[in-house]
N, C-alpha and C positions, 0 to 999 in steps of 0.2 A: 698518429693520424694517417688514415689511408684515404686519399682523394682520387676520384676518377676524373679523367680528362678525355674529351672527345673533340677531335678536329674533323668536322663533317664537311668534307670537300665534295665538289661536283664530280671528281674523278675517283677519289678513294676516301674512305673513312680511316682515321687513325685513332685508336683508343689506347689509353695508357693508365697506369696507376702510379701515383707519386706521393710525395710527402710535403710538409710545410716548408722545407728548404729548397723546393724546386727540383728535387732529384726524381727523375722518372725511373721507376724500378722495374717496370714491365710494360710492354706495348705490343699491339698487333695492328695490322692494316689489312684491308680487304676492299675490293672494288665497290663503288657506289652503284648498287643495282636499284631495283624498285623499292619504294619506301618500306613496305611491311617487312620484307626479308632482311633489308639492310639494318633497320632499327632493331629487329629481333636479335640479330647477331650481336649488336652492340650491347643490348640489355643483358643478354646471357653472359657476356664477358664481365660486365660490372657486377652482376649478381654472384658470379663465381668468386669474386674478390672482396665481397662484403664491404663496399666503399661507404664512407660517411657523408659524402657530398660529391656532386659531379659538376664540372664546368664544361660548357659546350660552346665552341666557336664554329659557327655554321656558315656555309655558302648562302648567298642571299639572292634577292632582298629578303629580309626577315622582319617580323614585327617585334619591337623592343619595348612597347608601352604596356606596363603591367595592367592598366585598366582597360585595355582594348580587348574586344571579344576574340580577336585572332592573335593575342599575345602568345609567343612561342611558335608561331607558324613560319615556315618558308612560304613566301607570298607569290610574287609574280615572276618567278624564276623561269628562264628558258629551258632548264633541265627537265627533260621529258619525264612526266609522272610525278614530279615533286611540287608542282604549283598547288598552293593552299593545303599543305601538309602540316599537321599539328605535331611537330617534332617533340617539343617540350611536354605537351600533354600526354603523348604516347609514352615517353620515358617515365613521367610521374605516375601513370596508371600502374606501372610495374614496380616502381621503387619510390617510396614516399620518404624522400630525403631532400635536403637543400640543393638547389640548382643555380648555377651561374649561366647566363645566356647572352651571347653577343655574336657579332659577325666574326668570321674566321680571321679577317685582317685586323679588326680591332683586338682580337685575342692575341694575335702575333705582336701587335704594338705593345700590348700589356706585358707579354712575355719578355720582350727586349727591354722594356722599361724596368721590369722587376729584377731580371737576372742577366741581361744582355748588354747590347751596345749603348742603350740609353739609361742604364742603371745610374741612379743618383740625380737624374735630370727631371724637370717638371713637365717636359713635353717632348714628343717625337712624332714622326710620321713613318708608317711602315707600308711600303709598296710590295705587293706580290705580283710578279709579271710571269705568267705561266699560261695555263689553259685559258684562264681569264685574267683580268687585270683589276685589282682592287687596292684601295688605300684605307688603312686604319689610322685613326688619329687619337693621340693621347695628349691632353692639354690640361695644365694646372693640376696635375695629379689624378685626372679622371679621363675615362674614355668618352669620346664625343658622340652624343646622340642629339637628336633634334626632332624635326618633323618626322623623319624616319631615322636614317643614319647616313654617314658619308657614303656616297657612290661616285667617288672620284674617277673610277675607270670609265665612266660614261660621259665625261665632260667633252664638249666639242673642242677640237684642236685645229690650229692653223696648218694647212697643207705644206708638206715639204715640196719645194719647187720642182723636184725631180720624181715625185711620187704621184702616179695616176691611178693607184689601186683603189678600188671602190669600198673596201672595208668589209668586215665579216660580222659585225654586231647585228643580230636579228631585230633589234629595236631601233638602233640609230645609225647603222651602216658604218660611217667613218668617224665615230667617236674615238677616244684614246684606246679603249680596248679593241675596237674594230680595226685599228691600224697598227697596234703595237703588241698585242698578246700573241702567244705562240701560234694559234691557228692562222692569224693574219700573216705571220712570217712564212708559214708553209704555203698558204694560198697564193701569196704574192710571188714567191721565188721557186715554188715547186719542190722544196726540200724542207725538212724539219730544221729548226734553228741550229741544233747541235751538229748538223752535217754541213753547214755553211762555213767556209774558211774565215779566219779572223780578219782578213783584209777585204772581205766581201763588202760591197756598197750597202748591203742590208743594214749593217751595224751603225753607220752614220745616220741613216734614216731613222732607225730605232731610237738612237740617242736623241735625235732632234725632237721626237714626240715625247719621250719620257722627260727630257729636260724642260720642255715647255710646261708640262704639268708641275714639275718641281718648282719652277720659277713662280708660277701662280700661287703655289702653296706657301712658298717663302713670303710672298708679298701679302697674302691674306691671313695666314695662320702663324707665321713666324716660328716654326718648330725648332727646338734646340738641336735636333739630330734627325737626319733622314736616312732611313734604312731600306735598302733595296734587296728583296728576296724573290724567291720563285725560280722555276726552271730556266727561264730565259736569262736571268741574271747570273747563271753559272758561266756565262761568257765573260771572262775577266776583262776583255778588251772594251767592254761597254762602260765600265766605271770611269776611266779617264776621258772618254768621249762625252759622257753625260756631264761630268764636272766642268769640262771646258765650255760646253754649250750653255750651261747654267750661268757661268761667269759672263759669257758673251751676252746673254739675254739681260742680265741685271745691269751690265755696263757701268759698274761702279756705284750704283745707286744705294745699295744696302752695304753700309760700311761696317760690317761685323767682321772681326778678326777671323772667326771660324770660316767665313766664306772667302775673304780677301787673301788671307795668309795660310789657312789650314784646311782647305776644302777637302783634302784627302781624308781627313778625320771627321768631316761633317756629313758628307754623302758616303755611306759605308755599307758593307755587307753585314748581314746579321751575325752577331757573335754566337747565337744559338744555332746557327746553320739551318738545317731542315727541320729542327725541332721548335722553332719559334712559335708556331701555331699551337702545338701540343702543350708546350710549357705555358703559353698564355691561357689555354683552356684550364690547365692546372691552377693557375693563379685565380681564374674566375671561380673555380670550385672552392679554393681556400677562402676567398672573400665571402662566398655564399655560406660556407660553414661558420665563419666568424660572425657574420650578421645574424645567423640563427642562434648564436650563443648570447647575444646582447639583449 
């Protein structure tokens, strides 16, 4: 079986070829330009490899309802030129094969649930903290959809008492993404996150916001594992700060051993590393191929 996988990010597209065992055998990446050229490059890659199905994890918001007239579209994105773009329809017009379609963070959650840090569990949450901030949810063996799909990066958060930064989100200003994504770090401190020293006050503020979101997610969705990925989470000093803040927020209310005694193995880095999204897209493609055979 040869399955295509596409992680359609706002900054770059990553396309790969893999098999049913989750092994990515080939991959390419290229910047996310204007839709026509970017999608044409992806289509050419998959045509050259004669894939049997394709899974797509896309930046959003996207339309996930099969009976909607805009199913398969990127919808109200702030990414210039990509609003109301029919990604899935464009792909199907060139390659008439089964497709899996979901958000990039839901795909990453599925990748980690299938082959990574949440393998064998019925639920997990995947955070990507980078150019944007998104949350993918996998619950009771399924990716979470609803009215649209989870948009946890845009929830309002309580202000850190020492933070007067206005936020960078073009829609909500000081939502979680507006205060804690990579561009917010750079705008607040004047340096990209990887240039800030490990003991910089930025990281305690960053941990405060991310932990606030995780606390809410534990109390509402109760995931069995929380996985923190993305470029900002390459800062290893964030993990203990976030775990400490989550325990402080919960204040002994949730008496799960995973939190009380083993939080180091509950809030974790992705086992698949930077390939969580691509592997998740591969899993989407495998599921689409399997569904087409039934």
